[in-house]
C-alpha positions in Angstrom: -73.4 -28.5 29.3 -69.8 -27.4 29.6 -68.0 -25.8 26.7 -66.0 -28.1 24.6 -62.2 -28.0 24.9 -61.0 -26.2 21.7 -57.8 -27.6 20.1 -56.2 -26.1 16.9 -53.3 -27.9 15.2 -51.5 -25.8 12.6 -48.6 -26.0 10.1 -47.7 -23.8 7.1 -50.3 -24.7 4.4 -52.8 -26.9 6.3 -52.7 -29.7 3.8 -50.1 -32.3 5.1 -49.2 -32.2 8.8 -52.0 -30.4 10.6 -54.9 -32.2 8.8 -53.1 -35.5 9.9 -52.9 -34.2 13.5 -56.6 -33.2 13.4 -57.6 -36.6 12.1 -55.4 -38.5 14.5 -56.4 -36.5 17.6 -60.1 -37.1 16.7 -59.3 -40.8 16.3 -57.8 -40.9 19.8 -60.8 -39.1 21.2 -63.2 -41.5 19.5 -61.2 -44.5 20.8 -61.5 -43.1 24.4 -65.1 -42.0 24.0 -64.2 -38.4 24.5 -65.2 -36.8 21.2 -68.1 -34.9 22.6 -65.8 -33.1 25.0 -63.7 -31.5 22.3 -63.9 -29.2 19.3 -60.9 -29.9 17.0 -59.7 -28.0 13.9 -56.5 -27.5 11.9 -55.2 -24.5 10.0 -52.1 -23.0 8.3 -50.2 -19.9 9.0 -50.2 -19.1 5.3 -53.1 -18.8 2.9 -51.4 -20.9 0.2 -53.9 -23.7 0.1 -57.1 -22.2 1.6 -60.1 -24.3 0.7 -58.1 -27.3 -0.5 -58.5 -30.8 0.8 -55.6 -32.5 2.5 -52.6 -33.7 0.4 -53.3 -37.2 -1.1 -50.3 -38.5 0.8 -51.8 -37.5 4.2 -55.2 -38.9 3.2 -53.7 -42.2 2.0 -51.5 -42.9 5.1 -54.3 -42.4 7.6 -56.7 -44.3 5.5 -54.3 -47.2 5.1 -53.3 -47.3 8.8 -56.6 -46.7 10.5 -59.4 -46.6 7.9 -59.9 -42.9 8.8 -61.1 -40.5 6.0 -59.9 -36.9 6.3 -60.9 -35.9 2.7 -63.7 -33.7 4.0 -61.3 -31.3 5.7 -60.6 -28.0 4.0 -57.5 -25.8 4.6 -58.0 -22.6 6.4 -55.7 -19.9 7.6 -54.9 -19.4 11.3 -56.4 -16.1 12.4 -56.2 -13.7 15.4 -59.7 -14.9 16.5 -58.4 -18.6 16.5 -55.5 -17.5 18.7 -58.0 -15.8 21.1 -60.7 -18.5 21.1 -58.9 -21.8 21.2 -57.8 -23.4 24.5 -54.8 -25.2 22.9 -52.8 -24.0 19.9 -50.4 -26.7 18.7 -47.7 -25.9 16.1 -46.0 -28.5 13.9 -42.7 -26.7 14.0 -40.8 -23.7 15.4 -41.2 -21.5 12.3 -45.0 -21.8 12.3 -45.0 -21.3 16.1 -43.2 -18.0 15.6 -45.7 -17.0 12.8 -48.6 -17.7 15.1 -47.1 -15.8 18.0 -47.4 -12.6 15.8 -51.2 -13.1 15.9 -51.6 -12.5 19.6 -50.6 -13.3 23.1 -51.2 -17.1 23.6 -49.4 -20.1 24.9 -48.5 -22.0 21.7 -47.4 -25.5 22.1 -45.1 -27.6 19.9 -46.5 -31.0 19.0 -43.1 -32.8 19.4 -42.8 -31.5 22.9 -45.2 -34.4 23.6 -42.9 -37.0 22.2 -42.8 -40.1 24.5 -39.0 -40.2 23.9 -37.4 -37.1 25.5 -34.5 -36.9 23.0 -37.0 -36.1 20.1 -38.6 -33.2 22.0 -38.2 -29.5 20.9 -38.0 -30.5 17.2 -40.4 -30.0 14.5 -42.6 -32.4 12.6 -40.9 -32.6 9.2 -42.9 -31.4 6.2 -43.6 -34.3 3.9 -45.0 -32.1 1.1 -43.7 -33.3 -2.2 -41.7 -36.1 -0.6 -43.5 -39.3 -1.3 -45.1 -42.1 0.6 -42.2 -42.9 3.0 -42.1 -39.3 4.3 -45.8 -39.3 4.9 -45.5 -42.6 6.8 -42.7 -41.1 9.0 -44.9 -38.0 9.7 -47.9 -40.2 10.4 -45.9 -42.2 13.0 -44.6 -39.0 14.7 -48.0 -37.4 14.8 -49.8 -40.5 16.0 -47.7 -40.9 19.1 -47.5 -37.2 19.8 -51.2 -36.6 19.5 -51.9 -39.5 21.8 -49.4 -38.1 24.4 -50.8 -34.6 23.9 -54.3 -35.9 24.7 -53.0 -37.4 27.9 -51.5 -34.0 28.8 -54.8 -32.1 28.0 -56.8 -34.6 30.2 -54.4 -34.0 33.1 -54.7 -30.2 32.7 -58.5 -30.3 32.5 -59.0 -32.5 35.6 
């Protein structure tokens, strides 16, 4: 059996944006029957929330939209071994991308570079922490379309 394609999504605390990205990417994989070809995780560049479940706002928006439960996820900190071992490292914003670049030599992608609309590329996914339901909904919509587009990119690269 071939090794699974390893994908790591990360933000600052691993409780809002990156758990949502992990859950949505897994959703897209399931929808396409590709889940067995991938290993997907999320993390944060800080240790602020290690061991915590995703923010209730992130959990609620993905459950309401798709019926997906991400409550089992637990925050972890991005490490040098993650940077070495994962095939795709995907940052939620420029600041966290820079933080990850300090951990090793790797090609670190920005999630919004996979925006279907080119004018939205090279921007960060806004942090909804502490912002309420409408901000989580906005982040959900961004991450949904970008993770779907990112999956298309990965499949092209792996052919």
